[in-house]
C-alpha positions in Angstrom: 47.2 8.4 44.5 43.5 8.2 45.3 42.1 5.1 47.1 40.4 3.6 50.0 42.0 3.2 53.4 40.9 0.4 55.7 42.3 -1.5 58.7 43.4 -4.2 56.1 45.4 -1.6 54.2 45.3 1.0 51.4 43.8 0.1 48.0 44.8 2.4 45.2 42.0 3.4 42.7 43.8 6.2 40.7 47.4 7.1 40.2 48.7 9.8 37.9 52.1 11.5 37.5 51.4 15.3 37.3 55.0 16.8 37.5 58.4 15.7 36.4 61.5 15.4 38.6 61.9 15.1 42.4 59.3 16.5 44.7 60.8 17.4 48.1 57.7 19.2 49.4 54.4 17.6 50.4 51.5 18.2 48.1 49.0 20.8 49.4 45.2 20.3 49.2 43.2 23.5 49.2 39.7 24.3 47.9 39.4 21.1 45.8 42.8 21.5 44.2 46.1 19.8 44.7 49.3 21.9 44.4 52.7 20.2 43.8 56.2 21.7 43.4 59.3 19.9 42.2 63.0 20.5 43.0 63.3 22.8 39.9 60.7 25.2 41.3 58.0 24.2 38.9 54.4 24.2 40.3 51.3 22.5 39.0 47.7 22.7 40.2 45.3 19.8 39.7 41.6 20.3 40.2 39.9 17.4 41.8 36.5 16.5 40.3 34.0 14.6 42.5 
C-alpha cells in the first residue's frame, strides 16, 4: 500500500496484490524495488516508479 501518513491517520493511495498466498516475512525495500516472499518460497520483485 502506498499512501500518506499524518497525525490524523494513514490514507491509502495505491494498493496492489503482487504475490499469492501467505507472506510471513516483511517486504524489503532496496534500490527502488520491493521484494516479497510467500510461504511457498516464491519471490517477486516490484520496481517502484516515481
